[in-house]
C-alpha positions in Angstrom: -28.6 0.3 -5.6 -26.1 0.6 -2.9 -25.3 4.1 -1.7 -21.7 5.2 -1.5 -20.6 6.1 2.0 -19.6 9.7 2.5 -16.0 10.0 3.7 -15.6 10.9 7.3 -14.7 14.6 7.7 -12.0 15.1 10.4 -13.1 17.5 13.1 -9.5 18.7 13.6 -7.4 20.4 10.9 -4.1 19.0 9.7 -1.0 19.8 11.7 2.2 20.3 9.8 0.5 18.7 6.8 -0.4 15.6 8.8 -4.0 14.4 9.3 -5.3 13.7 12.8 -5.7 10.1 13.9 -9.2 8.6 14.1 -9.9 5.9 16.6 -13.2 4.0 16.3 -14.9 2.8 19.4 -15.9 -0.8 19.0 -19.6 -1.5 18.8 -19.4 -4.3 21.4 -17.4 -2.2 23.9 -18.5 -1.9 27.5 -15.9 0.7 28.9 -17.5 3.3 31.2 -15.8 6.2 29.6 -13.8 7.0 26.4 -10.8 7.8 28.7 -11.0 4.2 30.1 -11.1 2.7 26.6 -8.1 4.8 25.3 -6.0 4.0 28.4 -6.5 0.3 27.6 -6.1 0.5 23.8 -3.4 3.2 23.2 0.2 2.0 23.9 1.2 5.3 25.6 0.1 4.8 29.2 -2.6 6.3 31.4 -0.5 9.4 32.2 -0.2 10.4 28.5 -3.9 9.8 27.8 -4.9 11.8 30.9 -2.7 14.7 29.8 -4.2 14.7 26.3 -7.7 14.7 27.7 -6.8 17.4 30.2 -5.3 19.6 27.4 -8.4 19.1 25.2 -6.5 17.4 22.5 -9.0 14.5 22.0 -12.3 15.4 20.4 -15.4 13.6 19.1 -16.8 13.6 15.6 -18.6 16.8 16.5 -15.4 18.6 17.5 -16.4 18.6 21.2 -13.5 17.9 23.6 -13.5 14.5 25.4 -13.4 14.9 29.2 -12.6 12.4 31.8 -16.3 11.8 32.3 -17.3 11.5 28.6 -19.3 8.2 28.3 -18.2 5.5 26.0 -20.5 5.4 23.0 -20.2 2.2 20.9 -19.6 2.8 17.2 -18.6 6.4 17.7 -15.1 7.8 16.9 -12.6 10.2 18.5 -9.8 12.1 16.9 -6.4 13.5 18.0 -3.0 14.4 16.8 -0.1 12.1 17.6 3.1 13.6 18.9 5.9 13.0 16.5 9.6 12.9 17.4 11.7 15.8 16.1 13.1 15.2 12.6 16.2 16.7 11.0 14.9 19.2 8.4 15.8 18.2 4.8 17.5 21.4 3.6 16.5 21.2 -0.1 13.5 22.7 -1.8 10.6 21.0 -3.5 10.3 22.5 -7.0 6.9 22.7 -8.5 7.1 21.7 -12.2 3.4 21.8 -12.9 0.2 22.7 -11.1 -3.4 22.7 -12.2 -6.8 22.0 -10.6 -6.2 18.3 -10.8 -2.5 17.5 -10.3 0.7 18.9 -8.9 4.0 17.6 -10.3 7.1 18.3 -8.2 10.8 17.8 -8.5 11.7 15.9 -5.2 15.1 16.3 -3.7 17.3 13.4 -2.4 16.7 12.4 1.2 13.0 13.5 1.4 10.6 10.6 1.8 7.5 10.7 -0.4 4.8 10.3 2.3 4.6 9.9 6.1 5.9 6.5 7.3 8.0 5.2 10.2 10.5 7.9 11.4 9.8 10.2 8.5 6.5 12.1 9.0 6.7 15.9 8.7 9.9 15.9 6.7 8.2 14.2 3.7 7.2 15.5 0.3 3.5 15.1 1.0 3.5 16.9 4.4 5.6 19.7 3.2 3.6 20.3 0.0 0.3 20.4 1.8 1.7 23.1 4.0 3.7 25.1 1.4 0.9 25.0 -1.2 -2.0 25.2 1.2 -3.7 22.1 -0.3 -4.8 19.9 2.6 -6.4 17.4 0.2 -3.2 16.7 -1.7 -2.3 13.1 -2.1 0.4 11.1 -4.0 -0.3 8.9 -7.0 2.9 6.9 -6.7 6.1 6.7 -4.6 9.8 7.6 -5.0 12.4 6.1 -2.6 13.6 8.6 0.0 17.1 8.5 -1.5 16.0 9.0 -5.1 15.4 12.5 -6.5 13.1 13.5 -9.3 9.5 13.8 -10.6 6.6 13.0 -8.3 3.0 13.1 -9.3 0.5 14.4 -6.7 -3.3 14.7 -7.0 -5.4 17.6 -5.7 -8.9 16.0 -5.5 -9.3 12.8 -3.3 -12.1 11.5 -5.6 -9.7 11.6 -8.6 -6.7 10.0 -6.9 -7.7 6.5 -7.9 -7.7 7.3 -11.6 -4.1 8.6 -11.4 -2.9 5.7 -9.3 -4.4 3.3 -11.8 -2.2 4.8 -14.5 0.8 3.5 -12.6 -0.7 0.1 -11.7 -1.7 -0.5 -15.3 1.8 0.6 -16.5 0.4 3.5 -18.6 3.1 5.9 -17.4 6.4 6.2 -19.2 9.2 6.7 -16.8 12.9 7.3 -17.4 15.6 7.6 -14.8 19.1 8.8 -15.0 21.9 7.2 -13.0 25.7 7.7 -12.5 27.6 4.4 -12.0 31.0 2.9 -13.0 31.5 2.1 -16.6 32.5 -1.4 -17.6 33.2 -2.2 -21.3 32.7 -5.8 -20.6 29.0 -5.3 -19.7 27.2 -5.2 -23.1 24.6 -2.4 -23.3 21.9 -1.6 -24.0 20.1 -4.6 -22.5 16.9 -5.5 -20.8 17.2 -7.0 -17.4 14.5 -9.3 -16.0 14.5 -11.0 -12.6 12.4 -12.0 -9.6 12.8 -9.5 -6.8 11.7 -9.9 -3.3 11.4 -7.2 -0.7 10.6 -8.3 2.8 9.1 -5.9 5.4 11.6 -4.9 7.9 14.6 -5.8 5.8 16.4 -2.9 4.1 17.7 -4.8 1.0 15.6 -6.4 -1.7 17.1 -9.5 -3.3 16.8 -11.5 -6.5 15.6 -15.1 -6.5 17.3 -17.2 -9.2 15.3 -19.4 -11.5 12.0 -17.8 -10.3 9.5 -16.3 -12.7 10.6 -12.7 -13.4 8.4 -10.0 -11.8 10.6 -7.0 -12.7 12.0 -5.6 -16.0 14.3 -2.7 -16.6 15.9 -1.4 -19.8 19.5 -0.2 -19.2 21.3 2.1 -21.7 24.6 3.8 -21.6 24.3 7.5 -22.6 28.0 8.4 -22.3 31.1 7.7 -20.3 34.4 9.4 -19.4 37.4 8.9 -17.2 36.6 9.1 -13.5 38.3 12.0 -11.6 39.0 9.7 -8.8 39.0 6.1 -10.1 39.9 4.6 -6.7 36.5 5.6 -5.4 34.8 3.3 -8.0 36.7 0.1 -7.2 39.9 -1.2 -8.6 38.4 -2.6 -11.8 36.7 0.6 -12.8 38.4 3.7 -14.2 35.4 5.4 -16.0 32.2 6.9 -15.0 29.0 6.1 -16.9 25.8 8.1 -17.3 22.9 5.7 -17.8 19.3 5.9 -18.9 17.1 3.5 -17.0 13.6 2.6 -18.1 11.6 0.5 -15.7 8.7 -1.5 -17.1 7.6 -2.7 -13.7 7.8 -0.9 -10.3 9.3 -3.3 -7.7 10.9 -1.6 -4.7 14.6 -0.8 -5.4 14.3 -2.4 -8.8 16.7 -0.2 -10.7 19.3 -0.3 -7.9 19.1 -4.0 -7.7 19.4 -4.5 -11.4 22.4 -2.1 -11.7 24.1 -3.8 -8.8 23.5 -7.2 -10.3 25.4 -6.0 -13.5 28.3 -4.9 -11.4 27.4 -1.3 -11.9 26.2 -0.2 -8.5 24.8 3.3 -8.6 27.1 5.8 -6.9 26.1 6.7 -3.4 24.0 3.6 -2.8 24.3 2.6 0.8 22.5 -0.7 0.3 23.6 -2.3 -2.9 25.7 -4.4 -3.3 26.5 -4.3 0.4 24.4 -2.7 3.2 26.6 0.0 4.8 26.4 1.3 8.3 23.3 3.5 8.7 24.1 7.2 8.4 22.7 9.9 10.7 19.4 11.5 9.8 21.0 14.8 9.2 23.9 13.4 7.0 23.0 14.7 3.5 26.4 14.0 1.9 26.9 11.9 -1.2 23.3 11.5 -2.3 22.3 8.4 -4.3 23.0 9.2 -8.0 19.6 8.3 -9.2 17.1 10.7 -10.7 13.5 10.2 -11.9 14.1 12.2 -15.0 11.0 11.9 -17.2 7.3 11.3 -16.5 5.0 10.9 -19.4 1.3 10.0 -19.5 -2.1 10.9 -20.8 -4.2 12.6 -18.1 -7.1 10.2 -17.2 -9.3 13.2 -16.1 -8.6 15.8 -18.8 -7.2 13.7 -21.6 -4.2 16.0 -21.9 -0.9 14.3 -23.0 1.7 15.3 -20.4 5.5 15.0 -20.6 7.5 16.4 -17.6 11.4 16.5 -17.4 13.3 17.1 -14.2 15.5 20.2 -14.0 17.9 18.5 -11.6 21.4 17.2 -12.4 23.4 14.5 -10.7 26.4 15.9 -8.9 28.7 12.9 -9.5 28.5 13.8 -13.2 28.4 17.6 -13.2 30.6 18.2 -10.1 32.2 15.0 -9.1 34.7 16.5 -6.6 32.0 18.3 -4.8 29.9 15.1 -4.6 32.9 13.0 -3.5 33.8 15.4 -0.7 
């Protein structure tokens, strides 16, 4: 019987909710010192590596600081924290909806990325929650777009994370979203939209491929509509605002935004669909995307408890349109 490998324990604590970086030393390496290996392998230059070594910021698995003379040991590992560029603080709270020994459910605000990636590292839901709740083992079971607000499921114990992630991959989680978009009486609703969506790495917008096998499915329902306070903001053909219930049956990137845009009902505040706008500054928090992950419902795979969570947030374009539009 094959033994499970014990997970490596980092010799450095998290910093601002971010784990240290581990670099494995190749088993076939012949560098004289760890410093020589890092200078060759890290794309930061010898000066930066030497400064990190001098300041004691690089340690071995035993927590002992690497020195300029530390010999290279094939198969060993070293650890350090990356320096991250300053990020504009997202000035909105993360509201905890539920917390127990297995999961934490939070109501994520607009503009906060789910987890560290690219230029968003410390200003992410995961990093902030680890710090605010004091749970360094916290992980996420799924992801919400940075521009989308609403319910996010996090896991407390790393060994249980896979069970919760499988709920989403097996489509055993019922999710409902709310969106504010133009109302068009010529678009018959409710309806189920199916299409083949492609999202390429490095390209902001996803796109649909005509006549390809559908890989995405969304249920679109109109909850209510009313005259728009400022119809000219919605385009010349639209004079009413609609509040919509969106139920995704698959989880493609930007799926709901793509499907609403394809119906001619682009969600208010969307900077990508139907047309990619000029990028906004990192600290520009005006006119958030009017999309909210409203309901999260599932049977807990660890405890067997049936959960149903509802976001307490409201979308400003419906409740306070003038404030949102300004």
